[in-house]
TIFIVO-181090 format. One record per atom (N, C-alpha, C): y, x, z. Coordinates in steps of 0.05 Angstrom, whole numbers, padded with zeros to 5 digits, always signed. Example, Ala and Ser with C-alpha at 12.3 -4.5 7.8 and 13.67 -1.06 7.14 Angstrom:
2
-00114+00264+00156-00090+00246+00156-00066+00264+00156-00045+00257+00142-00021+00273+00143+00001+00258+00157
END
This chain:
340
-00420-00107+00082-00408-00111+00109-00413-00086+00126-00396-00083+00146-00398-00060+00164-00398-00071+00193-00419-00064+00208-00421-00073+00235-00420-00103+00237-00431-00117+00218-00431-00146+00218-00404-00159+00212-00384-00144+00203-00358-00155+00197-00352-00152+00167-00334-00168+00157-00326-00167+00128-00309-00141+00125-00318-00124+00107-00305-00098+00103-00283-00101+00082-00259-00093+00089-00236-00097+00072-00224-00070+00063-00216-00068+00038-00203-00044+00028-00175-00052+00018-00154-00039+00027-00127-00044+00018-00119-00024-00003-00111-00034-00027-00103-00017-00049-00072-00016-00050-00061+00006-00040-00032+00009-00039-00023+00012-00010-00012+00036-00003-00004+00042+00024+00026+00041+00028+00039+00024+00012+00068+00020+00015+00074+00000+00037+00099-00011+00036+00108-00029+00058+00090-00053+00061+00086-00068+00039+00070-00093+00040+00041-00086+00045+00031-00064+00033+00003-00056+00037-00002-00050+00066+00016-00037+00080+00012-00031+00108+00012-00055+00126+00027-00076+00118+00027-00101+00134-00001-00112+00133-00012-00114+00109-00040-00124+00107-00060-00106+00121-00057-00080+00118-00075-00061+00130-00076-00064+00161-00052-00066+00173-00050-00069+00202-00064-00096+00210-00059-00117+00195-00071-00143+00202-00102-00141+00202-00113-00129+00181-00142-00128+00179-00155-00108+00198-00139-00088+00206-00149-00068+00225-00148-00079+00254-00128-00096+00260-00123-00103+00288-00123-00133+00294-00117-00150+00275-00111-00178+00282-00128-00199+00268-00147-00191+00252-00165-00211+00240-00193-00204+00250-00203-00219+00269-00227-00212+00284-00252-00208+00267-00254-00224+00245-00279-00222+00229-00280-00198+00210-00259-00181+00210-00257-00160+00190-00256-00132+00203-00263-00113+00186-00259-00084+00192-00245-00071+00169-00225-00055+00174-00211-00041+00153-00228-00017+00145-00241-00019+00121-00260+00001+00113-00247+00024+00098-00226+00019+00083-00214+00040+00067-00186+00033+00059-00171+00054+00052-00144+00053+00041-00144+00067+00015-00131+00055-00006-00128+00068-00032-00099+00072-00038-00092+00096-00046-00065+00102-00055-00066+00126-00073-00050+00126-00095-00050+00149-00113-00039+00174-00100-00023+00170-00079-00013+00192-00063-00034+00198-00041-00049+00219-00045-00070+00226-00026-00060+00228+00003-00037+00241+00006-00026+00245+00033-00020+00218+00047-00009+00199+00031-00003+00172+00042-00029+00157+00049-00049+00159+00031-00074+00146+00036-00088+00157+00062-00088+00183+00064-00100+00196+00087-00086+00189+00113-00059+00189+00113-00044+00184+00136-00048+00155+00145-00049+00136+00126-00053+00108+00133-00081+00103+00144-00101+00116+00132-00128+00113+00142-00131+00124+00170-00120+00147+00175-00122+00159+00202-00107+00143+00222-00084+00132+00215-00068+00116+00234-00082+00091+00243-00096+00078+00224-00108+00052+00229-00139+00054+00234-00150+00077+00233-00178+00080+00239-00197+00072+00216-00187+00072+00191-00204+00065+00169-00224+00088+00164-00248+00080+00156-00269+00101+00153-00264+00120+00130-00252+00109+00108-00248+00125+00084-00220+00121+00072-00213+00139+00055-00189+00135+00039-00195+00147+00011-00182+00135-00009-00187+00143-00037-00160+00144-00052-00161+00157-00075-00137+00159-00092-00139+00140-00116-00161+00126-00119-00164+00106-00140-00182+00084-00131-00177+00060-00143-00194+00037-00136-00223+00042-00145-00227+00055-00168-00254+00060-00177-00271+00076-00157-00257+00095-00143-00271+00110-00122-00281+00091-00100-00263+00073-00092-00270+00054-00071-00292+00035-00079-00293+00028-00104-00314+00010-00114-00342+00022-00112-00343+00048-00108-00370+00060-00105-00382+00054-00078-00365+00045-00059-00375+00038-00032-00384+00009-00033-00410+00005-00034-00421-00022-00036-00418-00039-00011-00411-00026+00011-00407-00041+00036-00382-00058+00036-00362-00050+00019-00337-00064+00019-00340-00092+00007-00330-00113+00021-00333-00140+00012-00308-00151-00002-00285-00141+00005-00260-00153-00006-00238-00132-00009-00221-00136-00029-00199-00118-00034-00173-00132-00033-00153-00119-00022-00125-00129-00021-00109-00112-00041-00100-00124-00063-00087-00109-00084-00057-00110-00080-00045-00087-00073-00016-00086-00067-00004-00063-00084-00015-00058-00108-00005-00037-00125+00018-00049-00143+00032-00032-00159+00052-00043-00177+00041-00064-00196+00057-00084-00203+00048-00107-00218+00034-00100-00244+00044-00079-00258+00033-00073-00284+00003-00064-00283-00006-00057-00259-00034-00049-00256-00052-00071-00245-00041-00094-00239-00056-00115-00226-00080-00125-00243-00075-00130-00269-00097-00142-00285-00121-00124-00285-00118-00099-00293-00141-00081-00295-00154-00077-00268-00138-00074-00247-00150-00070-00220-00166-00094-00212-00155-00118-00215-00169-00143-00207-00194-00147-00223-00193-00141-00249-00217-00145-00266-00239-00126-00257-00232-00101-00251-00252-00082-00242-00265-00090-00216-00248-00100-00197-00259-00108-00171-00277-00133-00174-00267-00153-00190-00283-00177-00194-00310-00171-00207-00310-00152-00227-00335-00145-00240-00355-00133-00221-00345-00122-00199-00364-00111-00179-00372-00132-00158-00362-00156-00162-00371-00178-00144-00356-00179-00117-00332-00167-00116-00317-00167-00091-00294-00187-00092-00288-00199-00069-00266-00219-00067-00239-00205-00067-00218-00220-00075-00192-00207-00080-00169-00224-00069-00151-00211-00054-00125-00222-00048-00105-00204-00063-00091-00216-00083-00073-00201-00100-00044-00208-00093-00028-00188-00086-00001-00193-00080+00015-00204-00105+00037-00217-00099+00055-00226-00121+00071-00202-00130+00082-00203-00155+00076-00221-00176+00047-00217-00185+00033-00239-00194+00005-00236-00201+00000-00216-00223+00017-00217-00244+00014-00200-00267+00040-00199-00283+00040-00186-00306+00064-00185-00322+00067-00208-00341+00044-00219-00351+00045-00241-00370+00025-00263-00363+00028-00286-00375+00008-00307-00371-00019-00300-00381-00020-00286-00404-00046-00277-00414-00061-00259-00394-00047-00242-00381-00059-00225-00361-00070-00242-00338-00055-00262-00330-00063-00280-00308-00089-00295-00317-00089-00304-00342-00113-00318-00352-00138-00301-00350-00134-00275-00358-00157-00256-00358-00167-00252-00329-00149-00250-00310-00156-00246-00282-00171-00270-00271-00161-00294-00277-00175-00318-00269-00202-00320-00281-00204-00314-00307-00230-00316-00321-00250-00298-00309-00244-00273-00305-00263-00253-00295-00272-00260-00266-00253-00270-00250-00260-00278-00223-00279-00302-00223-00274-00321-00240-00291-00344-00242-00319-00337-00252-00320-00319-00272-00346-00311-00283-00363-00297-00263-00350-00281-00245-00365-00266-00225-00366-00280-00198-00356-00305-00197-00358-00322-00173-00346-00309-00149-00322-00297-00152-00308-00285-00129-00282-00300-00124-00273-00299-00099-00248-00312-00092-00224-00296-00102-00204-00310-00111-00179-00297-00119-00156-00312-00106-00143-00300-00086-00120-00312-00073-00095-00296-00080-00072-00310-00084-00047-00297-00091-00029-00296-00067-00014-00275-00063+00001-00269-00039+00028-00283-00036+00028-00310-00038+00052-00324-00032+00052-00333-00003+00059-00314+00014+00055-00318+00043+00074-00339+00055+00095-00347+00041+00113-00367+00052+00099-00393+00056+00078-00398+00041+00063-00423+00045+00049-00424+00072+00047-00401+00084+00033-00399+00111+00053-00397+00134+00079-00395+00127+00100-00393+00147+00102-00420+00162+00105-00419+00189+00105-00443+00205+00128-00462+00197+00152-00450+00192+00175-00467+00184+00171-00481+00157+00160-00466+00138+00155-00477+00112+00134-00499+00113+00113-00494+00129+00092-00515+00130+00102-00540+00145+00118-00536+00166+00129-00559+00179+00147-00576+00161+00163-00562+00145+00181-00576+00126+00164-00591+00105+00142-00578+00095+00125-00590+00075+00112-00616+00086+00104-00615+00112+00093-00639+00124+00113-00661+00126+00138-00654+00133+00159-00674+00134+00165-00686+00107+00164-00670+00086+00168-00681+00059+00145-00700+00052+00120-00690+00057+00097-00706+00051+00096-00733+00066+00108-00733+00090+00109-00757+00106+00131-00776+00098+00148-00768+00079+00169-00785+00069+00194-00785+00087+00198-00765+00104+00220-00766+00123+00247-00764+00109+00248-00754+00085+00274-00753+00070+00272-00770+00045+00253-00789+00044+00250-00805+00020+00237-00790-00002+00245-00795-00027+00234-00780-00050+00250-00755-00054+00236-00733-00060+00250-00708-00065+00266-00710-00091+00291-00701-00089+00309-00701-00113+00312-00672-00123+00317-00653-00105+00324-00626-00112+00314-00606-00092+00304-00583-00101+00297-00561-00084+00314-00537-00091+00328-00526-00071+00344-00502-00076+00332-00479-00059+00326-00457-00071+00314-00434-00056+00328-00409-00064+00335-00393-00043+00347-00367-00049+00334-00345-00033+00331-00322-00046+00323-00297-00033+00342-00275-00041+00354-00262-00021+00373-00240-00026+00364-00217-00009+00357-00195-00023+00347-00172-00008+00370-00152-00002+00369-00138+00021+00390-00121+00028+00391-00094+00013+00368-00085+00004+00367-00058-00007+00370-00057-00038+00379-00034-00047+00382-00029-00076+00354-00026-00087+00348-00036-00112+00322-00034-00123+00313-00005-00127+00286-00001-00127+00275+00025-00135+00281+00030-00164+00285+00055-00172+00292+00061-00200+00273+00050-00221+00247+00048-00215+00228+00038-00234+00232+00008-00240+00245-00006-00222+00250-00034-00226+00272-00040-00247+00288-00019-00253+00310-00023-00272+00300-00030-00300+00276-00021-00307+00265-00027-00333+00251-00054-00332+00264-00074-00344+00254-00102-00343+00226-00104-00356+00221-00087-00376+00195-00088-00390+00173-00078-00372+00179-00063-00351+00159-00052-00333+00157-00068-00307+00179-00080-00299+00179-00094-00273+00182-00124-00275+00191-00134-00298+00198-00163-00301+00222-00170-00285+00236-00150-00273+00261-00155-00261+00260-00169-00234+00284-00174-00222+00285-00187-00196+00272-00215-00195+00272-00229-00217+00259-00255-00217+00230-00253-00209+00218-00231-00217+00190-00226-00210+00187-00213-00182+00201-00191-00178+00198-00175-00154+00209-00189-00129+00231-00203-00132+00244-00216-00109+00239-00246-00108+00242-00259-00131+00244-00289-00132+00219-00303-00139+00196-00289-00142+00171-00302-00146+00165-00322-00123+00173-00314-00099+00169-00331-00076+00185-00357-00079+00210-00355-00089+00226-00379-00092+00214-00397-00113+00204-00386-00135+00192-00402-00156+00168-00417-00145+00151-00403-00130+00128-00417-00118+00136-00438-00098+00157-00432-00082+00167-00452-00063+00177-00477-00077+00191-00474-00100+00201-00497-00114+00178-00513-00126+00158-00500-00136+00134-00514-00146+00120-00530-00124+00118-00517-00101+00103-00528-00078+00117-00553-00067+00143-00552-00064+00158-00574-00052+00162-00597-00072+00164-00591-00098+00166-00612-00118+00139-00624-00125+00118-00609-00122+00091-00618-00130+00090-00621-00160+00105-00604-00174+00107-00607-00204+00111-00580-00216+00111-00580-00243+00115-00555-00258+00143-00555-00271+00154-00530-00274+00180-00527-00287+00177-00538-00316+00198-00553-00324+00198-00564-00351+00219-00550-00368+00244-00549-00358+00265-00533-00372+00279-00516-00352+00291-00494-00361+00306-00477-00343+00328-00463-00359+00349-00456-00345+00371-00439-00356+00378-00419-00334+00379-00394-00341+00384-00373-00322+00406-00354-00332+00423-00345-00313+00443-00324-00319+00439-00302-00299+00442-00277-00309+00439-00254-00292+00461-00234-00297+00466-00216-00278+00485-00195-00282+00480-00172-00263+00489-00149-00270+00487-00125-00254+00513-00119-00240+00515-00125-00214+00539-00122-00199+00538-00099-00179+00515-00089-00171+00512-00070-00149+00498-00045-00157+00488-00043-00181+00472-00020-00189+00484-00005-00213+00506+00009-00209+00519+00022-00232+00502+00043-00245+00483+00055-00231+00466+00076-00242+00448+00065-00264+00444+00039-00265+00425+00027-00284+00439+00018-00310+00466+00016-00310+00480+00002-00331+00477+00016-00358+00478+00042-00359+00477+00056-00385+00449+00055-00397+00429+00063-00382+00402+00065-00393+00388+00038-00394+00395+00020-00376+00381-00006-00374+00402-00028-00374+00414-00034-00397+00435-00054-00398+00425-00082-00393+00399-00087-00395+00388-00114-00390+00383-00119-00361+00384-00098-00344+00377-00101-00316+00398-00119-00302+00388-00136-00285+00406-00154-00269+00398-00152-00239+00418-00152-00221+00412-00152-00193+00421-00178-00180+00431-00196-00196+00439-00222-00187+00431-00243-00208+00419-00265-00199+00409-00285-00218+00413-00313-00206+00420-00331-00223+00421-00360-00216+00406-00375-00238+00387-00392-00229+00370-00407-00247+00371-00436-00240+00376-00453-00260+00376-00483-00257+00352-00493-00272+00338-00513-00260+00313-00522-00273+00310-00552-00270+00294-00563-00289+00284-00591-00285+00254-00589-00284+00241-00608-00271+00212-00608-00268+00200-00632-00283+00174-00630-00288+00160-00650-00304+00162-00677-00292+00165-00679-00265+00166-00705-00252+00195-00715-00248+00214-00701-00260+00242-00710-00259+00258-00697-00237+00246-00681-00219+00261-00668-00197+00277-00645-00209+00296-00635-00193+00313-00613-00201+00310-00589-00183+00317-00565-00193+00315-00541-00177+00337-00522-00182+00344-00506-00161+00364-00485-00164+00353-00460-00150+00353-00438-00163+00344-00412-00152+00368-00393-00152+00370-00379-00130+00393-00360-00127+00380-00334-00116+00382-00312-00131+00369-00287-00123+00388-00263-00125+00384-00244-00108+00400-00220-00108+00386-00196-00096+00393-00173-00105+00385-00148-00092+00409-00131-00085+00406-00115-00063+00427-00097-00055+00450-00110-00042+00446-00133-00029+00468-00148-00016+00478-00134+00009+00461-00118+00022+00470-00102+00044+00471-00116+00071+00480-00141+00072+00485-00153+00098+00461-00161+00114+00439-00169+00100+00415-00178+00114+00393-00185+00094+00369-00192+00103+00349-00204+00086+00354-00235+00090+00361-00248+00067+00371-00275+00068+00353-00293+00052+00336-00309+00065+00318-00327+00052+00322-00355+00063+00330-00374+00046+00335-00401+00055+00324-00421+00034+00318-00445+00043+00309-00467+00026+00322-00493+00035+00331-00509+00016+00339-00536+00021+00323-00555+00004+00313-00576+00016+00299-00597+00002+00315-00622+00005+00328-00631-00017+00345-00655-00016+00329-00679-00026+00330-00701-00010+00315-00725-00017+00334-00748-00021+00323-00771-00026+00339-00795-00029+00350-00806-00002+00338-00796+00020+00346-00806+00046+00352-00784+00066+00355-00760+00057+00361-00738+00076+00356-00711+00063+00358-00691+00080+00356-00663+00071+00342-00646+00092+00325-00629+00084+00311-00610+00102+00321-00582+00095+00329-00567+00115+00337-00539+00112+00317-00520+00125+00309-00500+00111+00292-00479+00123+00307-00453+00122+00308-00440+00144+00323-00415+00146+00344-00418+00167+00363-00399+00168+00383-00399+00189+00405-00418+00183+00405-00441+00196+00427-00461+00193+00438-00466+00220+00464-00461+00224+00476-00463+00251+00498-00484+00252+00496-00506+00237+00515-00527+00239+00544-00518+00234+00561-00520+00253+00590-00514+00249+00596-00485+00255+00576-00469+00262+00582-00441+00268+00594-00427+00244+00612-00409+00249+00624-00392+00228+00610-00366+00229+00596-00358+00207+00580-00334+00207+00594-00313+00190+00599-00290+00202+00610-00268+00187+00587-00250+00178+00584-00245+00152+00563-00227+00142+00577-00205+00126+00575-00180+00135+00589-00158+00122+00570-00135+00117+00569-00126+00092+00552-00103+00085+00563-00077+00098+00588-00078+00106+00600-00053+00118+00590-00050+00146+00588-00072+00161+00581-00070+00189+00553-00079+00196+00541-00094+00177+00515-00107+00181+00514-00122+00208+00536-00134+00215+00538-00150+00240+00548-00178+00233+00539-00197+00249+00548-00224+00246+00553-00235+00273+00557-00262+00274+00562-00275+00300+00536-00277+00316+00514-00271+00304+00488-00270+00319+00470-00252+00303+00448-00242+00315+00431-00222+00301+00421-00232+00274+00423-00215+00254+00415-00222+00227+00386-00211+00221+00372-00225+00203+00346-00216+00195+00349-00191+00178+00337-00169+00186+00340-00144+00172+00321-00141+00149+00297-00153+00150+00276-00148+00130+00257-00171+00128+00246-00174+00104+00224-00194+00101+00200-00187+00118+00197-00161+00125+00175-00153+00142+00177-00165+00170+00201-00170+00179+00205-00183+00205+00203-00213+00203+00216-00224+00183+00219-00253+00180+00191-00266+00175+00174-00254+00159+00149-00266+00151+00125-00251+00162+00128-00237+00185+00106-00222+00197+00083-00240+00203+00088-00263+00216+00067-00281+00224+00054-00295+00199+00071-00300+00179+00061-00312+00155+00041-00294+00140+00046-00268+00140+00027-00249+00128+00000-00250+00143+00002-00251+00170-00023-00252+00185-00039-00277+00179-00025-00300+00179-00039-00325+00173-00051-00325+00144-00036-00313+00126-00046-00310+00098-00071-00294+00098-00072-00272+00111-00095-00254+00112-00119-00268+00125-00114-00283+00147-00135-00297+00160-00146-00319+00142-00128-00333+00127-00137-00354+00109-00155-00343+00087-00148-00318+00077-00164-00306+00056-00193-00301+00066-00195-00290+00090-00222-00285+00102-00236-00312+00107-00222-00332+00116-00235-00358+00121-00246-00370+00095-00233-00367+00073-00243-00379+00048-00268-00363+00038-00271-00338+00046-00295-00323+00040-00318-00332+00058-00312-00334+00084-00333-00342+00103-00342-00370+00098-00323-00388+00093-00330-00417+00090-00335-00425+00061-00332-00406+00043-00337-00411+00014-00320-00435+00005-00294-00433+00010-00275-00454+00001-00255-00442-00018-00240-00460-00031-00220-00451-00050-00196-00439-00035-00185-00417-00044-00162-00405-00031-00138-00425-00032-00122-00424-00011-00099-00442-00009-00079-00436-00031-00076-00412-00039-00058-00404-00061-00076-00391-00083-00078-00405-00106-00097-00397-00126-00085-00380-00148-00103-00370-00166-00094-00355-00189-00076-00372-00207-00080-00398-00208-00063-00415-00224-00035-00416-00213-00032-00416-00186-00006-00415-00174+00008-00389-00182-00007-00367-00182+00005-00341-00191+00014-00342-00219-00003-00354-00237+00003-00355-00265+00028-00371-00270+00031-00394-00257+00054-00411-00261+00080-00397-00253+00079-00381-00233+00103-00366-00225+00110-00345-00246+00090-00331-00257+00094-00312-00278+00106-00325-00303+00096-00349-00309+00107-00364-00332+00137-00369-00329+00146-00377-00305+00174-00382-00300+00190-00356-00301+00179-00334-00290+00193-00308-00291+00198-00300-00320+00178-00302-00337+00181-00294-00365+00201-00312-00379+00200-00338-00374+00219-00357-00387+00247-00351-00377+00250-00345-00351+00276-00339-00340+00288-00314-00353+00272-00294-00356+00282-00269-00369+00290-00274-00398+00275-00291-00412+00283-00299-00440+00310-00313-00439+00313-00332-00420+00338-00347-00418+00362-00329-00413+00358-00309-00395+00380-00290-00389+00387-00274-00414+00367-00263-00427+00372-00245-00450+00383-00259-00474+00373-00283-00479+00380-00298-00503+00401-00319-00498+00410-00322-00473+00432-00340-00465+00427-00368-00475+00403-00379-00469+00396-00406-00478+00377-00419-00458+00376-00446-00460+00357-00460-00444+00329-00456-00455+00309-00454-00438+00281-00451-00446+00265-00475-00437+00249-00486-00455+00231-00508-00449+00203-00496-00446+00190-00503-00424+00163-00492-00419+00142-00512-00428
END
């Protein structure tokens, strides 16, 4: 600890990393931002200076030498998550790991095992569970306001073209992982069940630069699923849509339906990638839409350390999402239904 506060180190100074870093530096009273880690020394230094962090490093191993640090926020590329989390857990530090948790289920199992062996907290970054609208809808479902849940439909469509490294499905696990992990977790959360069967189709409609070298890459995906408890699910994901950051959920029950997201009744909404204008202001980024949810997520992580309680979003939640991502990619590539 530093000055009687929980000392936090953020690993990754990108967009999501900086959201967490700002929260721990300014908005979570029990914490102090002790360090920033980024392989780009210039980015690490700039972030540390901007937020008043005492130190910055170019590797997580360097940061682990500072025994005062109590917890790490892992916001590095997915392929590095397992080794990074294992090293942090072995040093006895608590961990908030951004989604996707890892590349494979086996990697998730290893992360869970090492954290349990070293008795450290492992929380996964599904911040939508902390969003006020999502939580209100979940309470309504749990209270039976729409009867029994029949179907959950969740979509996330991002406005920007993917980064070039995402084109290689073997390295990124594709949009199902990078974009739609949140939808997968949302569907599990609202159904209270696990995916049983799924069928997914994907296609590359907006990224011509990827077609020759990465023929398996998809920027649009539709996934239909059944759950172990008999409920149904539909996932709709896209990258590079241009018009807005578009995240919506519908929970259909036997006696009604709950909608989360922008629903305007009979309004006619024009969404154009050419003008980026509609009949009312559109959400430009997930950073705006879920700003408060990230803060509540970060506060919940610190609370589970202070109170020694189980994280609200566990390693098992992360693993189950990775399982569905991998099964969905198999379904897309092999054009068949997959049973989990």
